[in-house]
C-alpha positions in Angstrom: -0.3 -0.1 0.1 1.2 3.0 -1.1 2.1 5.5 2.1 -0.3 8.0 0.9 -4.0 8.5 -0.2 -4.9 10.1 -4.0 -8.1 11.6 -5.0 -9.4 12.8 -8.1 -12.3 15.1 -9.1 -13.6 14.8 -13.1 -15.8 17.3 -14.3 -16.2 17.3 -18.2 -13.8 20.1 -19.2 -11.4 20.2 -15.8 -11.8 24.6 -17.1 -14.4 24.6 -14.1 -15.5 23.0 -11.5 -12.9 20.4 -10.8 -10.4 22.4 -10.9 -12.2 24.6 -8.7 -12.6 21.7 -6.0 -9.7 20.4 -6.3 -8.0 23.6 -5.5 -10.6 24.1 -2.4 -9.8 20.4 -1.0 -5.8 21.3 -1.3 -6.3 25.0 0.5 -8.6 22.8 3.7 -5.6 19.9 3.4 -3.6 22.7 4.0 -2.4 22.0 7.7 -3.7 17.8 7.9 -0.9 15.4 8.5 -2.8 12.6 6.6 -0.4 13.1 3.5 -3.8 13.3 0.6 -2.8 14.1 -2.7 -5.7 15.3 -4.7 -5.5 16.3 -8.4 -8.6 16.7 -11.8 -9.5 15.7 -15.0 -12.2 16.2 -17.5 -14.4 13.6 -19.6 -13.8 15.8 -22.6 -11.3 18.2 -21.9 -8.8 19.6 -24.0 -5.2 19.7 -22.8 -3.2 22.3 -22.1 -6.8 25.2 -21.8 -7.1 27.6 -18.7 -10.1 27.6 -16.1 -12.7 29.9 -16.9 -12.2 33.5 -16.2 -15.1 33.6 -13.5 -13.7 30.3 -12.6 -10.4 31.5 -11.7 -12.2 35.2 -10.4 -13.9 32.2 -7.6 -11.0 31.3 -6.5 -8.8 34.5 -6.0 -12.4 35.4 -4.0 -11.4 32.5 -1.8 -7.9 33.4 -1.4 -6.8 31.2 -3.7 -4.2 30.9 -7.1 -5.7 28.4 -10.3 -4.0 31.2 -12.8 -1.7 27.6 -13.2 -3.8 24.7 -13.4 -4.1 23.6 -16.8 -6.7 21.0 -18.0 -6.0 17.7 -18.4 -8.3 14.5 -19.6 -8.9 11.3 -17.9 -7.5 8.5 -18.8 -7.1 4.8 -17.9 -4.0 5.4 -15.8 -5.7 8.3 -13.7 -8.7 6.4 -12.5 -6.6 3.1 -12.0 -4.3 5.4 -9.7 -6.6 7.4 -7.4 -7.9 6.0 -3.9 -11.2 7.5 -4.5 -12.9 9.8 -7.3 -15.1 12.3 -7.2 -17.4 13.4 -9.4 -19.5 16.0 -10.8 -21.9 14.8 -12.5 -23.5 10.3 -12.3 -21.7 10.4 -15.9 -18.7 11.3 -15.3 -18.8 8.5 -12.6 -20.1 6.0 -15.1 -17.4 7.0 -17.5 -14.1 6.9 -15.2 -15.9 3.4 -14.3 -16.4 2.6 -17.7 -12.5 3.0 -17.9 -11.6 1.5 -15.1 -14.7 -1.2 -14.8 -12.3 -2.6 -11.2 -13.3 1.5 -9.9 -16.7 0.8 -9.3 -16.2 0.8 -5.4 -13.9 4.2 -5.4 -15.7 5.9 -7.4 -18.6 8.7 -6.6 -20.3 11.9 -7.8 -19.1 14.5 -4.4 -22.7 14.8 -3.6 -23.1 11.1 -3.2 -19.8 10.1 -0.6 -20.6 13.4 1.3 -24.3 12.3 1.8 -23.7 8.4 2.3 -20.5 8.9 4.7 -22.9 10.6 7.1 -21.2 11.2 10.0 -21.3 6.8 10.6 -17.1 6.9 10.9 -16.3 9.3 12.9 -15.9 6.8 16.1 -12.1 6.7 14.1 -9.9 9.0 15.4 -6.7 8.5 13.2 -4.9 11.4 10.1 -4.1 8.5 8.5 -4.1 6.5 5.2 -5.4 2.9 6.6 -8.7 5.2 7.6 -9.8 7.2 4.4 -9.0 3.4 2.1 -11.9 2.1 5.6 -14.4 4.9 4.7 -14.6 4.7 0.8 -14.6 1.0 1.1 -17.2 1.9 4.4 -19.3 3.8 2.6 -19.1 1.6 -1.2 -21.4 -0.7 1.0 -23.4 0.8 1.7 -24.8 2.1 -1.6 -27.6 0.1 -2.5 -29.0 0.8 0.9 -32.5 2.3 1.1 -31.3 6.7 1.1 -33.9 10.0 1.3 -33.8 11.4 -2.1 -30.8 14.0 -2.3 -29.4 15.1 -5.2 -26.0 13.7 -6.2 -24.5 16.9 -9.4 -23.8 19.3 -8.5 -24.9 22.3 -11.8 -22.3 23.3 -13.9 -22.1 26.7 -14.0 -19.7 27.1 -17.6 -21.3 30.1 -19.5 -23.7 31.6 -16.7 -23.0 35.2 -14.5 -20.8 35.2 -11.5 -23.1 34.8 -8.6 -23.6 30.6 -10.6 -19.5 30.1 -10.2 -19.8 31.4 -6.5 -23.0 29.3 -5.4 -20.9 25.6 -6.8 -17.9 27.0 -5.3 -20.3 27.4 -2.2 -21.4 24.1 -2.8 -18.5 22.2 -3.4 -16.5 24.0 -0.4 -19.7 22.6 2.0 -19.3 18.5 0.7 -15.7 18.5 0.2 -14.9 19.7 4.0 -17.6 16.7 5.2 -15.8 14.4 3.0 -12.3 15.1 4.3 -13.9 15.8 7.5 -14.9 12.3 7.3 -11.8 10.8 5.6 -9.4 12.5 8.5 -11.2 11.8 11.1 -12.6 13.9 14.6 -9.3 17.0 15.4 
């Protein structure tokens, strides 16, 4: 087993949602001693494209800099290498699993994973890679359980007004906070 835990965040073009989520997650992890690596890709990304201007502005408003980001396409190596794949839409989840069927147990929409954790993993107090793997296994085991209706997709703000990008960032930030809190355990 590697000594780090790798999260891959996936959207369509890798110029708005997934890179914003990547930057937000990295900022949330700055003070963690657990070696969690976060990266992003897009199911239809055009390699090298910069982030959308409103996405960059939204990140800047959060004190984050996305100017170095360049889009990259989702590929088999990224899917295989990830310990947890968080997607913005069910279509993205399907693309990852189609590339690597064995990834089904580690691939969720961001909102789905946040919902399925439901605070059930809080009894372990370590921030180790082993704990993160155990949380992913536990959440995968809950996937078929009956649940209340809840949204599973994060809408793409691309082409919309700046407020939509800010709304998207808030929604992703809240879900990522929950997800990372579950993976790392209580502080």
